[in-house]
GUTOR-511429 format. One line per field, with one value per residue: residue in three letters; x, y, z of N, C-alpha, C in turn. Coordinates in pm, 1 decimal. Atoms other than C-alpha are relative to their C-alpha. Layout:
N
resn: c(ALA | ...)
n_u: c(X | ...)
n_v: c(Y | ...)
n_w: c(Z | ...)
ca_u: c(X | ...)
ca_v: c(Y | ...)
ca_w: c(Z | ...)
c_u: c(X | ...)
c_v: c(Y | ...)
c_w: c(Z | ...)
//
This chain:
57
resn: c(UNK | UNK | UNK | UNK | UNK | UNK | UNK | UNK | UNK | UNK | UNK | UNK | UNK | UNK | UNK | UNK | UNK | UNK | UNK | UNK | UNK | UNK | UNK | UNK | UNK | UNK | UNK | UNK | UNK | UNK | UNK | UNK | UNK | UNK | UNK | UNK | UNK | UNK | UNK | UNK | UNK | UNK | UNK | UNK | UNK | UNK | UNK | UNK | UNK | UNK | UNK | UNK | UNK | UNK | UNK | UNK | UNK)
n_u: c(-82.0 | 78.2 | -6.8 | -32.2 | 119.3 | 3.7 | -104.4 | 43.0 | 109.8 | -60.0 | -66.3 | 105.8 | 50.5 | -102.6 | 14.2 | 120.5 | -22.9 | -122.3 | 11.4 | -108.3 | -10.7 | 2.9 | 38.3 | 144.2 | 40.9 | -4.1 | 103.1 | -4.8 | 137.7 | 34.2 | 47.2 | 98.8 | 143.0 | 31.3 | -94.4 | 66.4 | 28.5 | -127.6 | -49.3 | 78.7 | -31.1 | -134.0 | 5.8 | 62.1 | -90.4 | -116.3 | 45.1 | 38.6 | -116.0 | -79.7 | 70.8 | -18.6 | -139.2 | -14.9 | 63.5 | -82.0 | -127.9)
n_v: c(26.8 | 57.6 | -67.5 | 85.8 | 81.8 | 104.2 | 97.8 | 74.5 | 87.3 | 108.3 | 88.4 | 72.3 | 99.9 | 104.0 | 77.1 | 82.3 | 109.3 | 73.4 | 92.9 | -25.0 | 95.9 | -83.2 | 68.9 | 0.5 | -123.5 | -109.4 | 19.6 | -87.4 | -47.3 | -16.7 | 131.7 | 58.7 | -27.8 | -143.9 | -69.7 | -101.1 | -117.5 | -62.3 | -65.0 | -121.4 | -96.2 | -55.4 | -83.8 | -127.0 | -68.9 | -57.2 | -105.1 | -114.4 | -60.7 | -69.1 | -123.8 | -89.3 | -46.5 | -94.9 | -126.1 | -65.6 | -45.2)
n_w: c(-117.0 | -108.9 | -129.3 | -113.4 | -25.5 | 103.6 | -30.5 | -118.3 | 40.1 | 78.2 | -94.7 | -70.9 | 94.2 | 3.4 | -123.7 | 10.0 | 94.1 | -32.8 | -112.0 | -94.6 | -109.4 | -119.8 | -123.6 | -24.4 | -66.2 | 97.2 | 100.9 | 117.0 | 15.0 | 141.0 | 46.4 | -89.9 | 15.0 | 0.9 | 87.0 | 84.6 | -83.4 | -35.4 | 122.3 | 21.5 | -106.4 | 20.4 | 120.5 | -38.7 | -91.3 | 68.0 | 91.3 | -81.8 | -65.6 | 101.3 | 32.8 | -114.3 | 2.0 | 112.3 | -38.6 | -101.7 | 54.5)
ca_u: c(-4736.0 | -4862.9 | -4946.4 | -4839.7 | -5196.9 | -5185.6 | -4862.2 | -4999.4 | -5315.6 | -5109.3 | -4902.4 | -5218.8 | -5345.3 | -5015.2 | -5058.6 | -5404.1 | -5259.5 | -4941.1 | -4914.1 | -4708.4 | -4585.4 | -4690.1 | -4710.5 | -5060.7 | -5069.4 | -5013.0 | -5297.9 | -5290.7 | -5605.3 | -5589.9 | -5678.6 | -5973.5 | -6339.5 | -6325.2 | -6079.3 | -6334.5 | -6439.5 | -6078.7 | -5981.7 | -6265.6 | -6189.3 | -5817.1 | -5892.0 | -6123.3 | -5874.2 | -5574.5 | -5770.6 | -5910.1 | -5580.3 | -5402.9 | -5671.5 | -5638.1 | -5259.4 | -5281.7 | -5517.8 | -5277.4 | -4977.1)
ca_v: c(-1596.5 | -1810.2 | -1645.1 | -1779.0 | -1899.6 | -2089.7 | -2258.6 | -2356.9 | -2498.3 | -2698.2 | -2837.2 | -2929.7 | -3110.2 | -3297.8 | -3400.2 | -3533.7 | -3761.6 | -3885.1 | -4179.9 | -4087.2 | -4334.6 | -4141.6 | -4254.3 | -4335.5 | -4014.7 | -3800.7 | -3757.4 | -3616.8 | -3397.8 | -3372.5 | -3741.3 | -3928.3 | -3872.4 | -3492.5 | -3411.7 | -3226.8 | -2997.1 | -2935.4 | -2855.8 | -2601.8 | -2436.9 | -2403.1 | -2265.8 | -1999.9 | -1917.5 | -1867.4 | -1670.0 | -1446.8 | -1394.9 | -1303.4 | -1047.4 | -900.7 | -879.9 | -708.9 | -446.4 | -373.0 | -319.5)
ca_w: c(-3825.1 | -3539.6 | -3211.9 | -2876.0 | -2825.3 | -3155.9 | -3052.2 | -2710.3 | -2866.4 | -3116.4 | -2831.0 | -2641.2 | -2951.5 | -2970.3 | -2605.7 | -2688.0 | -2955.7 | -2790.3 | -2558.3 | -2253.9 | -1995.8 | -1685.5 | -1323.0 | -1201.3 | -996.7 | -1308.0 | -1551.4 | -1905.4 | -1915.0 | -2294.5 | -2327.9 | -2189.4 | -2129.5 | -2084.8 | -2363.2 | -2580.3 | -2294.6 | -2191.6 | -2549.5 | -2577.1 | -2240.7 | -2314.2 | -2661.6 | -2517.6 | -2241.1 | -2468.2 | -2726.1 | -2451.6 | -2270.0 | -2592.7 | -2676.7 | -2326.9 | -2354.8 | -2693.8 | -2550.7 | -2266.2 | -2493.9)
c_u: c(-90.3 | 18.9 | 43.6 | -116.7 | -10.1 | 100.4 | -38.0 | -110.5 | 49.2 | 69.6 | -101.6 | -59.1 | 99.3 | -11.0 | -119.9 | 23.9 | 124.2 | -26.9 | 121.7 | -2.1 | 12.6 | -31.3 | -151.2 | -50.6 | -4.7 | -98.0 | 19.4 | -142.8 | -44.4 | -39.6 | -107.8 | -139.1 | -36.1 | 83.5 | -66.7 | -29.6 | 128.6 | 58.3 | -72.8 | 33.5 | 138.2 | 4.9 | -57.5 | 92.3 | 114.2 | -38.8 | -34.9 | 121.2 | 86.7 | -66.9 | 19.3 | 141.4 | 20.2 | -61.3 | 87.3 | 130.5 | -19.1)
c_v: c(-50.4 | 81.3 | -99.4 | -93.4 | -113.8 | -111.1 | -85.9 | -98.7 | -115.9 | -100.9 | -83.4 | -109.5 | -115.9 | -88.1 | -93.9 | -123.5 | -83.7 | -91.0 | 19.0 | -105.7 | 79.2 | -84.3 | 11.2 | 130.6 | 119.7 | -31.2 | 98.2 | 47.3 | 14.1 | -131.4 | -47.0 | 56.8 | 148.1 | 79.1 | 106.0 | 127.4 | 73.4 | 73.3 | 132.2 | 108.0 | 61.1 | 89.2 | 137.7 | 81.1 | 68.1 | 107.4 | 126.0 | 67.7 | 74.5 | 130.2 | 102.6 | 57.7 | 102.2 | 136.0 | 79.3 | 54.8 | 74.3)
c_w: c(113.5 | 126.9 | 106.4 | 29.4 | -100.6 | 31.5 | 121.2 | -37.0 | -86.7 | 90.6 | 76.8 | -88.5 | -12.4 | 124.5 | -5.7 | -86.1 | 28.8 | 119.8 | 89.5 | 110.1 | 130.0 | 122.7 | 20.9 | 60.5 | -94.8 | -112.4 | -114.6 | -27.2 | -145.7 | -66.0 | 96.2 | -21.1 | -8.9 | -100.1 | -87.9 | 78.2 | 36.0 | -119.5 | -22.8 | 103.8 | -20.7 | -123.3 | 34.3 | 90.7 | -75.4 | -101.1 | 78.7 | 61.9 | -100.7 | -43.1 | 110.7 | -0.4 | -111.9 | 33.0 | 95.9 | -55.2 | -124.6)
//
């Protein structure tokens, strides 16, 4: 069974691979020059937050 974190990370991966027609003022952080760093940071965040939530409940 997938965790919430797994689902969020899958969605983020989808965002990295989809072409969205966004206004110039809106940026897709999951694409572009920093996408590898953003992917790693979000992965660590969601894994950590889910571990914290499990400890609290």
